[in-house]
C-alpha positions as CSV (number, residue, x, y, z in Angstrom):
1,M,207.4,71.6,-125.2
2,K,210.2,70.2,-127.2
3,S,209.2,66.7,-126.2
4,E,205.6,67.3,-127.3
5,M,206.8,68.6,-130.7
6,A,209.1,65.6,-131.1
7,G,206.2,63.3,-130.3
8,S,203.9,65.1,-132.8
9,V,206.6,64.8,-135.5
10,G,207.0,61.2,-134.8
11,I,203.3,60.4,-135.0
12,G,203.0,62.5,-138.2
13,G,205.9,60.6,-139.8
14,L,204.3,57.3,-138.8
15,I,201.0,58.3,-140.3
16,I,202.7,59.4,-143.5
17,G,204.7,56.2,-143.7
18,V,201.6,54.0,-143.2
19,S,199.8,56.0,-145.8
20,L,202.6,55.5,-148.3
21,L,202.6,51.8,-147.5
22,V,198.9,51.6,-148.2
23,V,199.3,53.5,-151.5
24,F,202.2,51.3,-152.5
25,S,200.2,48.2,-151.6
26,M,197.3,49.3,-153.7
27,A,199.6,50.1,-156.6
28,V,201.2,46.7,-156.4
29,Q,197.8,45.0,-156.3
30,T,196.6,47.1,-159.3
31,M,199.7,46.2,-161.3
32,S,199.3,42.5,-160.4
33,Y,195.7,42.6,-161.5
34,Q,196.6,44.3,-164.8
35,M,199.4,41.8,-165.4
36,E,197.0,38.9,-164.7
37,T,194.4,40.4,-167.1
38,S,197.0,41.0,-169.7
39,I,198.2,37.4,-169.4
40,E,194.7,36.1,-169.7
41,V,194.1,38.2,-172.8
42,L,197.4,36.9,-174.3
43,D,196.5,33.3,-173.5
44,A,193.1,33.7,-175.1
45,A,194.6,35.3,-178.2
46,A,197.1,32.4,-178.3
47,D,194.3,29.8,-178.4
48,P,193.3,29.3,-182.0
49,L,189.7,29.5,-183.0
50,P,188.0,27.0,-185.3
51,S,187.5,28.1,-188.9
52,Y,186.0,26.1,-191.8
53,A,184.4,26.6,-195.2
54,I,181.4,25.1,-196.9
55,A,181.4,24.5,-200.7
56,D,179.1,22.8,-203.2
57,A,176.2,22.4,-200.8
58,S,173.4,20.8,-202.7
59,L,170.3,18.7,-202.3
60,L,169.9,15.8,-204.8
61,E,166.2,14.9,-205.0
62,G,165.1,11.5,-206.4
63,A,168.6,10.0,-206.1
64,I,169.4,6.3,-206.2
65,L,170.6,5.4,-202.8
66,S,171.5,1.7,-203.1
67,V,171.6,-1.1,-205.6
68,T,171.2,-4.8,-205.0
69,V,172.1,-7.6,-207.4
70,T,169.2,-10.0,-207.7
71,G,170.4,-11.9,-210.8
72,T,174.1,-12.4,-211.3
73,G,174.0,-13.2,-215.0
74,L,175.9,-16.5,-214.5
75,G,176.7,-18.0,-217.9
76,S,175.8,-14.9,-219.9
77,G,179.3,-13.8,-220.6
78,V,179.1,-10.7,-218.5
79,V,182.4,-9.0,-217.7
80,D,183.4,-6.1,-215.3
81,G,181.5,-3.0,-216.3
82,T,179.1,-0.2,-215.4
83,L,175.4,0.2,-214.7
84,V,172.9,2.7,-216.1
85,A,169.4,3.8,-215.0
86,N,166.6,3.6,-217.5
87,G,163.3,5.6,-217.8
88,G,164.1,8.4,-215.4
89,V,163.3,12.1,-216.1
90,G,165.4,15.0,-214.6
91,L,169.0,15.7,-214.3
92,G,169.8,12.0,-214.3
93,G,173.5,11.2,-213.9
94,F,173.3,7.8,-212.1
95,S,176.3,5.6,-212.6
96,A,177.8,2.6,-210.9
97,T,180.5,0.0,-211.4
98,F,180.6,-3.8,-210.7
99,T,183.1,-6.6,-211.0
100,V,182.6,-10.2,-212.1
101,S,183.9,-13.3,-210.3
102,S,183.7,-16.9,-211.7
103,G,181.5,-15.8,-214.6
104,E,178.9,-13.9,-212.5
105,I,178.5,-10.5,-211.0
106,D,179.9,-10.3,-207.5
107,T,176.8,-9.3,-205.4
108,N,179.0,-7.2,-203.1
109,S,180.9,-5.4,-205.8
110,V,178.4,-2.7,-206.9
111,V,179.8,0.8,-206.2
112,I,177.7,3.9,-206.9
113,T,179.9,6.5,-208.4
114,S,177.1,9.1,-208.9
115,H,173.7,8.9,-207.3
116,G,171.9,11.0,-209.9
117,S,168.8,13.1,-209.4
118,Y,165.4,12.4,-211.0
119,S,162.0,14.2,-210.9
120,T,160.5,11.0,-212.3
121,L,162.3,7.9,-211.0
122,P,164.0,5.4,-213.2
123,T,162.2,2.1,-213.9
124,S,165.2,-0.2,-214.1
125,I,168.9,-0.5,-213.8
126,T,170.9,-2.5,-216.4
127,V,174.4,-3.4,-217.5
128,S,175.7,-0.8,-220.0
129,G,177.4,-1.6,-223.3
130,Q,177.6,-5.4,-223.2
131,G,174.8,-6.1,-225.6
132,T,172.1,-8.7,-224.9
133,L,173.1,-10.9,-221.9
134,N,171.3,-14.2,-221.4
135,P,170.4,-14.7,-218.6
136,A,170.3,-11.0,-218.0
137,P,171.7,-9.7,-214.7
138,T,168.9,-8.0,-212.7
139,F,169.0,-5.4,-210.0
140,T,166.7,-3.7,-207.5
141,F,167.3,-0.2,-206.1
142,T,166.2,2.2,-203.4
143,T,165.6,6.0,-203.9
144,G,165.5,9.1,-201.8
145,D,167.1,12.5,-201.3
146,I,170.8,13.1,-200.6
147,F,172.4,16.2,-199.2
148,Y,176.0,16.8,-200.3
149,A,178.6,19.3,-199.3
150,N,182.4,19.8,-199.1
151,L,183.6,20.9,-195.6
152,T,187.2,22.1,-195.3
153,N,189.0,22.9,-192.0
154,T,190.6,26.2,-192.9
155,G,191.8,27.1,-189.4
156,D,195.0,26.4,-187.4
157,M,193.6,23.7,-185.1
158,T,192.2,20.2,-185.2
159,I,188.5,20.2,-184.5
160,K,186.7,17.4,-182.6
161,T,183.7,16.3,-184.6
162,D,181.8,16.0,-181.3
163,D,182.1,19.8,-181.0
164,V,180.6,20.5,-184.5
165,W,176.9,20.9,-185.1
166,L,175.0,20.9,-188.4
167,F,171.8,22.8,-189.0
168,F,169.3,22.5,-191.9
169,D,167.0,25.6,-192.1
170,G,167.5,26.3,-188.3
171,E,165.9,23.0,-187.3
172,S,167.2,20.8,-184.5
173,P,171.0,20.4,-184.8
174,T,172.8,17.2,-185.8
175,K,176.1,16.4,-184.3
176,F,178.8,16.1,-187.0
177,S,180.3,13.0,-185.4
178,S,177.0,11.1,-185.9
179,V,177.1,11.5,-189.7
180,H,180.8,11.7,-190.4
181,R,181.5,8.4,-192.2
182,D,184.3,7.0,-194.4
183,G,182.6,7.8,-197.7
184,W,179.3,6.6,-199.2
185,A,180.5,5.1,-202.5
186,Q,180.2,1.5,-201.4
187,N,176.4,1.2,-201.1
188,Q,176.1,-2.4,-200.0
189,A,176.8,-1.5,-196.4
190,T,176.8,1.6,-194.3
191,P,180.4,2.9,-194.0
192,P,182.0,2.9,-190.5
193,F,182.2,6.2,-188.6
194,A,185.3,8.3,-189.6
195,S,187.9,9.7,-187.2
196,G,186.7,11.9,-184.4
197,N,189.2,14.5,-185.5
198,W,188.8,17.0,-188.3
199,Y,192.3,17.9,-189.2
200,V,193.8,21.2,-190.4
201,G,193.4,21.4,-194.2
202,E,191.2,18.3,-194.4
203,T,188.2,18.4,-196.8
204,V,185.3,16.1,-195.8
205,D,182.8,15.0,-198.4
206,L,179.6,15.1,-196.4
207,I,176.9,12.8,-197.9
208,L,173.8,12.6,-195.9
209,P,170.9,10.4,-197.2
210,N,167.3,11.5,-196.5
211,P,168.0,15.0,-195.1
212,P,165.1,17.2,-193.8
213,S,162.7,17.9,-196.5
214,L,162.4,21.4,-198.2
215,T,165.9,22.2,-197.1
216,T,167.1,25.6,-198.3
217,R,170.0,26.6,-196.0
218,F,172.8,24.7,-194.4
219,A,174.9,25.9,-191.4
220,V,177.8,24.5,-189.4
221,T,178.8,25.8,-186.0
222,S,181.6,25.1,-183.5
223,E,182.9,27.0,-180.5
224,G,181.2,30.2,-181.6
225,F,182.3,30.1,-185.3
226,I,179.4,29.8,-187.8
227,A,179.6,29.1,-191.6
228,A,176.4,28.9,-193.7
229,E,175.5,28.4,-197.3
230,A,172.2,28.5,-199.3
231,I,171.4,25.2,-201.0
C-alpha cells in the first residue's frame, strides 16, 4: 500500500514538474518574442524618415528657354553687357548677360538670369544700354513653358534622388534623378546631372523646361512621405 502511494506521489510530482517546465518554456518564448518585437520597433523608430518642403512652385508660360548669338557685332564697339526682350506682352522679366572677347560677343557666353513669362512672345532680343551698334549683334531664341520650385531636404537623412518621384496633377511620375541637374542658368548646353544625393538642409532649384501642360498641382514622394503644393 505504501509502495503504491509512493509511486503515485512520484508520478504526480513528475507530472507537475513537466507542467511547470512547459509553462516556463512558454513564458520564456513569449518574453523572447516580446523582446524581439520591441527591438524591431526600436530599430524602426531609430531609422529616420525622409522629410522635405516645397516652396515657390510656379509655372512660367511663354518663357525664353535659350538664346543663340547669330551676329557677334565685331567692330561695333560692343562691350560686356545685358540683353533685353522686345515686343512681348505679359509679365515679361527676361534678362541675360554676355561677355565680349577680341571685340565681339563670345557666342558661348550668354547666360539667362531670368527666363521671363509672356502671353504674347517677344519679337526680338537686343543688347541693352549701348546705343546704336554697327554692325548690330543679332540673336535667335527658343520659347516654351518652365516649371520652377525650391525643394529643401528638411529631414535628418540624405535622400537618394533615385528614390524620389515627382508628380504633376497625378500624371505618370518622373524620377527626380532624371531631371536634377546642376542649374539651368547657362543655356548654351544642357547642364550635367547633379549628385545622386540630396543632402540634409540642401535646397535644390528645380527648373524643368516644357512640363506637362495645364499643370495645377505638384507633388513629391519618397519612402511614404508626400509633399504637395498648388501651382
